[in-house]
C-alpha positions in Angstrom: 0.0 0.0 0.0 2.8 2.4 0.8 4.3 1.6 -2.6 1.0 2.6 -4.2 0.9 5.9 -2.3 4.5 6.6 -3.4 3.5 6.1 -6.9 0.9 8.9 -6.6 3.7 11.2 -5.5 5.5 10.6 -8.8 2.8 10.7 -11.1 -7.0 30.9 1.0 -8.4 29.2 3.9 -11.8 27.9 5.0 -12.5 30.2 8.0 -16.0 29.2 9.0 -16.4 28.3 12.7 -15.9 24.7 13.7 -18.9 22.6 13.7 -20.0 20.9 16.9 -23.1 18.8 16.1 -23.7 16.1 15.4 -20.7 14.3 16.8 -19.0 12.4 14.0 -18.2 8.7 14.7 -14.5 8.5 15.4 -14.1 5.9 12.6 -15.3 8.4 10.0 -12.5 10.9 10.4 -10.2 9.6 7.6 -12.8 7.5 5.9 -13.8 7.2 2.3 -17.1 5.9 0.8 -17.7 3.2 -1.8 -21.1 3.0 -3.3 -22.5 -0.5 -4.2 -25.2 -0.9 -6.9 -25.8 -4.5 -5.7 -27.9 -5.6 -8.7 -25.1 -4.8 -11.1 -22.1 -5.5 -8.7 -21.8 -9.1 -9.8 -23.5 -11.6 -12.2 -25.4 -13.0 -9.2 -26.4 -9.6 -7.9 -26.7 -10.9 -4.4 -25.6 -9.9 -0.9 -23.5 -13.1 -0.6 -21.6 -12.4 -3.7 -20.7 -8.9 -2.3 -19.7 -10.5 1.0 -17.4 -12.8 -0.8 -15.7 -9.8 -2.4 -15.2 -7.9 0.8 -11.5 -8.9 1.1 -10.9 -7.2 -2.3 -12.6 -4.0 -1.1 -10.5 -4.1 2.1 -7.3 -4.3 -0.1 -8.7 -1.4 -2.1 -8.8 0.6 1.2 -12.5 1.0 1.3 -13.8 2.0 4.8 -17.5 2.9 4.4 -19.7 0.8 2.0 -22.9 2.6 0.8 -25.4 0.0 -0.2 -28.2 1.3 -2.5 -31.6 0.3 -1.1 -32.1 -3.4 -0.3 -35.8 -3.5 0.4 -38.5 -5.1 -1.7 -39.5 -3.1 -4.7 -43.1 -2.2 -5.6 -45.0 -4.1 -8.4 -47.4 -1.4 -9.4 -46.2 0.8 -12.4 -42.7 -0.8 -11.9 -40.0 0.9 -13.9 -38.5 -1.6 -16.3 -38.4 -5.3 -15.5 -36.8 -5.2 -12.0 -37.9 -1.8 -10.8 -36.4 1.1 -9.0 -34.4 0.6 -5.8 -36.2 3.7 -4.5 -39.7 2.4 -4.9 -39.7 0.7 -1.5 -42.6 -1.6 -0.6 -41.4 -2.8 2.8 -38.9 -0.8 4.9 -37.9 -3.7 7.1 -37.5 -6.5 4.6 -35.0 -7.5 1.9 -35.6 -7.7 -1.8 -35.5 -11.5 -2.5 -33.5 -10.7 -5.7 -30.6 -9.8 -3.3 -31.1 -12.5 -0.6 -32.6 -12.4 2.9 -32.2 -10.3 6.1 -29.6 -12.8 7.5 -27.5 -12.3 4.4 -27.3 -8.6 5.4 -26.4 -9.4 8.8 -23.6 -11.7 7.6 -22.4 -8.9 5.2 -22.3 -6.4 8.0 -20.6 -8.7 10.4 -17.9 -9.6 7.9 -17.3 -6.0 6.9 -16.9 -5.1 10.6 -14.4 -7.9 11.1 -12.5 -6.4 8.2 -12.5 -2.9 9.7 -15.2 -1.6 7.4 -18.6 0.0 8.1 -21.9 -0.3 6.2 -24.5 2.3 5.5 -27.9 1.8 3.8 -29.5 4.0 1.3 -32.8 5.3 2.7 -35.7 6.5 0.5 -37.7 8.3 3.1 -39.5 10.9 1.0 -41.7 8.3 -0.8 -42.8 4.7 -0.9 -43.8 2.4 -3.7 -47.3 3.1 -4.8 -48.4 -0.4 -3.5 -46.7 -0.1 -0.1 -49.2 -1.4 2.5 -49.2 2.0 4.1 -51.1 3.4 1.2 -54.1 1.5 2.4 -53.4 1.1 6.1 -52.4 4.8 6.6 -53.6 6.8 3.6 -53.3 10.0 5.9 -49.5 9.5 5.8 -49.4 10.5 2.1 -49.7 13.9 0.3 -53.3 14.3 -0.8 -52.5 15.7 -4.2 -50.4 12.7 -5.0 -51.8 9.8 -7.1 -50.4 6.4 -7.9 -52.2 6.0 -11.2 -49.1 6.2 -13.4 -46.1 6.4 -10.9 -44.2 3.8 -9.3 -43.9 5.9 -6.1 -46.1 8.2 -4.0 -44.9 11.0 -1.7 -45.1 10.8 2.0 -46.7 13.7 4.1 -44.4 14.5 7.2 -47.0 16.7 8.6 -48.3 13.6 10.2 -46.2 12.9 13.3 -47.4 9.2 13.4 -45.4 8.8 10.1 -42.3 10.1 12.0 -42.5 7.3 14.6 -43.0 4.6 12.0 -40.1 5.7 9.8 -37.8 6.2 12.7 -38.7 2.6 14.1 -37.9 1.2 10.6 -34.5 2.9 10.5 -33.7 1.8 14.1 -34.5 -1.8 13.0 -31.6 -1.7 10.6 -29.2 -0.3 13.2 -30.2 -2.4 16.2 -31.3 -5.7 14.7 -29.2 -5.8 11.5 -26.1 -3.8 12.5 -25.8 -1.2 9.8 -23.7 1.8 10.8 -25.9 4.6 9.4 -27.7 5.8 6.3 -27.5 7.7 3.0 -30.6 9.7 2.9 -32.0 10.0 -0.7 -33.6 13.3 -1.5 -32.9 14.4 2.0 -34.4 18.0 1.6 -37.7 16.5 0.6 -38.1 15.3 4.2 -38.3 17.9 7.1 -34.9 18.5 8.6 -36.5 18.2 12.0 -37.4 14.6 11.2 -33.8 13.8 10.4 -32.6 15.5 13.6 -34.9 13.5 15.9 -34.1 10.3 13.9 -30.4 10.9 14.3 -30.9 11.4 18.0 -32.8 8.2 18.4 -30.3 6.3 16.3 -27.3 7.5 18.2 -28.8 6.1 21.4 -28.4 2.7 19.9 -24.8 3.4 18.7 -22.9 6.2 16.9 -24.2 6.4 13.3 -22.9 8.0 10.2 -25.4 10.0 8.1 -24.9 11.2 4.5 -27.4 13.4 2.8 -28.1 13.3 -0.8 -28.4 17.0 -0.8 -26.5 20.2 -0.8 -27.9 22.2 2.2 -25.9 23.4 5.2 -28.9 23.3 7.6 -28.8 19.5 7.4 -25.5 19.5 9.2 -26.7 21.2 12.4 -28.0 18.1 14.1 -28.7 15.4 11.6 -26.0 14.7 9.0 -22.3 14.1 9.0 -21.9 14.6 5.3 -23.6 16.1 2.3 -22.9 16.3 -1.5 -20.6 19.0 -2.6 -22.5 19.8 -5.8 -20.5 23.0 -6.5 -17.1 21.3 -6.7 -18.6 18.4 -8.7 -19.9 20.8 -11.2 -16.5 22.4 -11.6 -14.8 19.1 -12.1 -17.3 18.2 -14.9 -16.7 21.6 -16.5 -12.9 21.0 -16.4 -13.4 17.6 -18.1 -15.3 19.4 -20.9 -12.7 22.2 -21.2 -15.1 24.8 -19.8 -13.2 25.5 -16.6 -9.8 25.1 -15.1 -7.4 26.2 -12.3 -9.0 29.7 -12.0 -12.4 28.2 -11.1 -10.8 25.8 -8.6 -9.0 28.8 -6.9 -12.3 30.7 -6.8 -14.0 27.7 -5.2 -11.2 27.5 -2.4 -11.3 31.2 -1.9 -15.1 31.4 -1.7 -16.4 28.0 -0.7 -20.2 27.3 -0.5 -21.8 29.4 2.3 -23.0 28.1 5.5 -20.9 25.0 5.9 -18.8 24.8 9.1 -15.3 23.4 8.9 -16.4 20.2 10.5 -19.1 19.5 8.0 -18.0 16.6 5.8 -18.6 17.4 2.0 -18.9 14.3 -0.1 -16.6 14.7 -3.1 -17.3 12.6 -6.2 -16.8 12.2 -9.9 -19.6 9.6 -10.3 -22.4 7.8 -8.6 -25.3 5.6 -9.7 -27.4 8.5 -10.9 -24.6 10.3 -12.7 -23.4 7.2 -14.4 -26.8 6.1 -15.6 -28.1 9.5 -16.7 -25.1 11.6 -17.6 -22.4 9.2 -18.7 -19.2 7.2 -17.9 -16.0 8.7 -16.6 -14.6 8.7 -20.1 -17.7 10.5 -21.5 -17.7 13.1 -18.8 -14.0 13.7 -18.2 -12.0 12.0 -20.9 -8.3 12.1 -20.1 -9.0 14.5 -17.2 -10.7 11.9 -15.0 -7.6 10.8 -13.0 -6.8 14.4 -12.1 -10.4 15.1 -11.1 -10.4 12.0 -8.9 -7.2 13.1 -7.2 -8.8 16.5 -6.4 -11.9 14.8 -5.0 -9.5 13.0 -2.5 -7.1 15.8 -1.7 -9.4 18.9 -1.4 -11.4 19.0 1.9 -14.3 16.4 2.1 -14.9 12.7 2.2 -14.3 11.0 -1.1 -16.6 8.6 -3.0 -15.9 5.8 -5.4 -18.7 4.3 -7.4 -18.5 0.5 -7.9 -16.6 -0.2 -11.1 -14.6 3.0 -11.4 -11.6 0.9 -10.3 -12.3 -1.3 -13.3 -12.5 1.8 -15.7 -16.3 1.3 -15.9 -17.1 2.0 -19.5 -20.8 1.8 -19.7 -23.8 3.5 -18.2 -25.3 0.8 -15.9 -29.0 0.2 -16.3 -31.0 1.0 -13.2 -34.1 -1.1 -13.8 -32.7 -4.1 -15.6 -29.9 -6.6 -14.9 -26.6 -5.1 -16.4 -23.6 -6.6 -14.5 -20.3 -4.7 -14.4 -17.5 -6.0 -16.5 -14.6 -5.8 -14.1 -11.8 -5.9 -16.7 -9.3 -7.2 -14.2 -9.5 -4.0 -12.2 -7.0 -1.9 -14.2 -7.4 1.2 -11.9 -7.4 -0.7 -8.6 -3.8 0.4 -7.7 -4.7 4.0 -8.4 -7.8 4.0 -6.1 -6.0 2.0 -3.4 -3.2 4.5 -3.5 -5.6 7.4 -3.0 -7.2 5.6 -0.1 -3.9 4.9 1.5 -2.7 8.5 0.8 -5.8 9.9 2.7 -5.6 7.3 5.5 -1.9 8.0 6.2 -1.9 11.8 6.1 -3.7 13.7 8.9 -3.7 16.8 6.7 -6.3 15.0 4.5 -8.6 14.0 7.3 -12.3 14.8 7.1 -13.9 17.9 8.5 -12.0 20.1 11.0 -9.5 17.2 11.7 -7.9 17.9 8.3 -5.9 20.9 7.2 -7.4 23.9 5.6 -6.5 24.7 2.0 -3.6 27.1 1.4 -3.2 28.0 -2.3 0.3 28.0 -3.7 1.7 30.4 -6.3 3.6 28.3 -8.8 4.0 30.9 -11.5 1.5 29.5 -13.9 -2.2 30.2 -13.7 -3.0 27.1 -15.6 -1.7 24.9 -12.8 -3.8 24.5 -9.7 -1.5 24.0 -6.6 -2.3 23.9 -2.9 -1.1 22.8 0.5 -2.9 21.2 3.5 -1.3 20.9 6.9 -2.4 19.3 10.2 0.4 19.4 12.9 3.6 18.3 11.5 1.9 16.5 8.5 1.5 18.4 5.3 0.6 17.6 1.8 1.2 19.5 -1.4 -0.8 18.9 -4.6 -0.1 20.2 -8.0 -2.6 19.5 -10.9 -2.4 20.4 -14.6 -6.0 21.2 -15.4 -5.3 21.5 -19.2 -4.7 19.3 -22.1 -1.2 20.8 -22.7 2.1 20.4 -20.9 2.7 23.2 -18.3 5.6 24.5 -16.4 5.4 25.3 -12.7 7.9 26.2 -9.9 7.4 25.6 -6.2 9.1 27.8 -3.7 12.6 26.4 -3.1 12.8 24.5 -6.4 16.0 25.3 -8.4 14.0 25.8 -11.6 10.7 25.1 -13.3 9.3 21.6 -13.6 7.3 20.3 -16.5 4.0 18.6 -15.7 2.3 16.6 -18.5 -1.4 17.2 -19.7 -3.9 16.3 -17.0 -1.3 15.0 -14.7 -0.7 15.7 -11.0 2.0 15.6 -8.4 1.4 14.8 -4.7 4.3 15.7 -2.3 4.3 14.2 1.1 7.6 14.9 2.9 9.0 12.0 4.9 
């Protein structure tokens, strides 16, 4: 692993007040996230097939496994043949396509034995249109919603009985199954107050990790550890298309999104299930810039995400509602991802939230090159990235002369 990190070396400050609540689990401080689209992860598409592959993910350096929803999928107006993960028909059961509840327990137990944690994607803003609640508790649904042509129907959180039922379902997965938290889909479509009380209840069972599929600082006050950094993601995509570069990255660092405390984890990503399926593959979105953009997602402040298959140079848009297994291609980028995970784990300057170092921009004499430093105590990491398709020259303070950096390449310097 150290060799992998070493290979990466070859190849204006955030001033918001520190954030106090919620208290992040200690194991999340230097963690990364790996999203699993279980249906497409293997030819079997089962929990047991993923469990068998956990040693590989451990070698990759994965620390938090995000499972897309595991629950049974509604039949009414189902999307495609297999349906959408997010059309949940029973919050406390498992889709038989994937296995059974004991298979989830086995997966969680094995992940924990390997030093990893598991979070479950939670579709809390809606249910399948044929969820039993639609007939048992019609008052829990928004009145202007119909299920005539949709596979889902929106929940009405003005009814506090719904709060109790939803929180109890989440608690089941933490207490009885052992998961370590949740990724909340469409988090802003549910009242923040619900998430806050749910977090408080779940933390009584054990410290949980909560990731919001949203970009809203208010979610961090008491409910969520992490949220999506859509601003940086959009910049990375624009760089890949030649529409942005080092100047936009410097502006992002100098004027970060408002309202986020230094201890609010921001999820940094180049892809996920939705981006891959709707927008395109890494090659389509970033072309030769992808590696540099992935490096930035790991070295700028935040908690980095890898979508399953990126380590295999995922070259297709995975179907969401049909079987469409990943072709792993012998994992050609596994060493690259493992090296990034090791780099983050081994350097306190790259830790998540306030534990990591703030960004200090570096002047390297070339505006086409983005360079910065992060430091925590004695540990410091310098990152230089060529955000263009042409070779560039740069010079760090103390260097005898300029250095040439190839198109879309990077240099990561970690003093011994």
